[in-house]
C-alpha positions as CSV (number, residue, x, y, z in Angstrom):
1,M,7.6,26.4,-57.8
2,A,6.5,26.5,-53.8
3,S,5.3,23.5,-52.3
4,E,2.2,22.6,-51.1
5,E,4.0,22.6,-47.5
6,D,4.7,26.2,-48.1
7,D,1.0,26.7,-48.2
8,K,0.3,25.9,-44.6
9,P,0.4,27.6,-41.7
10,A,3.8,27.2,-39.1
11,D,3.0,24.7,-36.7
12,F,4.3,26.4,-33.4
13,D,3.9,23.5,-31.3
14,Q,6.2,21.0,-33.9
15,L,8.5,23.8,-34.1
16,A,9.3,24.2,-30.4
17,R,9.5,20.5,-30.3
18,R,12.2,20.1,-33.0
19,Y,14.5,23.6,-31.2
20,L,14.4,21.8,-27.9
21,D,15.4,18.8,-30.0
22,L,18.4,20.4,-31.5
23,W,19.7,21.4,-28.7
24,Q,19.4,18.1,-27.1
25,S,21.4,16.6,-29.8
26,Q,23.8,19.2,-29.6
27,L,24.5,19.1,-25.9
28,S,24.5,15.3,-26.4
29,G,27.3,16.2,-29.2
30,F,29.2,17.9,-26.2
31,T,29.4,14.7,-23.8
32,A,31.9,13.3,-26.9
33,D,34.4,15.6,-26.9
34,P,36.1,15.8,-23.6
35,A,37.9,18.8,-24.8
36,L,35.3,20.8,-25.8
37,A,33.3,19.6,-22.6
38,E,36.4,20.8,-20.3
39,Q,36.5,24.4,-22.0
40,M,32.4,24.7,-21.6
41,T,33.2,24.2,-17.9
42,R,35.7,26.6,-18.0
43,L,33.8,29.3,-19.8
44,F,30.8,28.4,-17.4
45,A,32.9,28.6,-14.3
46,A,34.6,32.2,-15.1
47,A,30.6,33.4,-16.0
48,N,29.1,32.3,-12.8
49,A,32.3,34.0,-11.3
50,Q,31.6,37.0,-12.8
51,F,27.8,37.1,-12.8
52,A,28.6,36.5,-8.6
53,S,30.9,39.4,-8.7
54,V,28.3,41.6,-10.3
55,L,25.8,40.2,-7.7
56,K,27.5,41.1,-4.9
57,T,28.4,44.5,-6.2
58,A,24.7,45.5,-6.5
59,Q,24.1,44.5,-3.6
60,G,26.4,47.0,-1.9
61,A,28.6,44.0,-0.3
62,S,31.8,44.8,0.9
63,H,34.9,44.1,-1.1
64,A,37.4,44.6,1.6
65,G,40.7,42.9,0.7
66,T,40.5,42.9,-3.1
67,S,41.3,45.9,-5.2
68,P,39.1,47.0,-8.5
69,G,39.5,44.9,-11.7
70,T,40.8,42.0,-9.8
71,S,38.6,38.6,-9.4
72,T,38.2,36.1,-6.7
73,A,39.2,32.6,-7.9
74,S,36.5,30.4,-8.7
75,A,36.0,26.8,-7.6
76,P,38.1,24.1,-9.7
77,P,36.3,22.9,-12.5
78,R,34.1,19.8,-12.3
79,N,34.1,16.6,-14.9
80,G,32.9,18.8,-18.3
81,A,31.1,15.7,-19.0
82,D,29.1,15.2,-16.0
83,E,28.0,18.8,-15.7
84,L,26.4,18.7,-19.5
85,G,25.1,15.3,-18.8
86,E,22.9,17.6,-15.5
87,L,22.7,20.1,-18.3
88,G,20.7,17.3,-20.4
89,K,18.7,16.3,-17.7
90,R,17.6,20.2,-16.8
91,V,16.2,20.7,-20.3
92,A,14.7,17.2,-20.3
93,A,13.0,18.1,-17.2
94,L,12.0,21.5,-18.6
95,E,10.6,20.4,-21.9
96,A,8.4,17.9,-20.0
97,R,7.2,21.4,-17.9
98,V,6.6,22.9,-21.1
99,A,4.7,20.0,-22.6
100,E,2.6,20.1,-19.0
101,L,2.0,23.8,-19.2
102,E,1.2,23.6,-23.2
103,S,-1.4,20.8,-22.8
104,K,-3.3,23.0,-19.8
105,F,-3.6,25.9,-22.3
106,T,-4.3,23.7,-25.5
107,G,-6.6,21.3,-23.8
108,D,-4.8,18.1,-24.4
109,R,-4.5,18.0,-28.7
């Protein structure tokens, strides 16, 4: 038997807010586990190094002194909890910007 809520159209603003709230709670949970924060820091450092390498290749930069298949050393990871805290701040700032843009298009509901 379907509930009355199933008959109502989806409120996309509410769904978007819920999605961002879930992401914020996940990021907050990451900061509580130092081992996970360190792993995530290493993962992002490795991904950043690979991305930088791809950009250099795409821009035609010379790779003198490195042989194909080798990567350059990345910077040592910083405190993972600090980086996750910074990421949380950036997500909050993006959330505020999205809300501001939504208000322009919806007329401040």
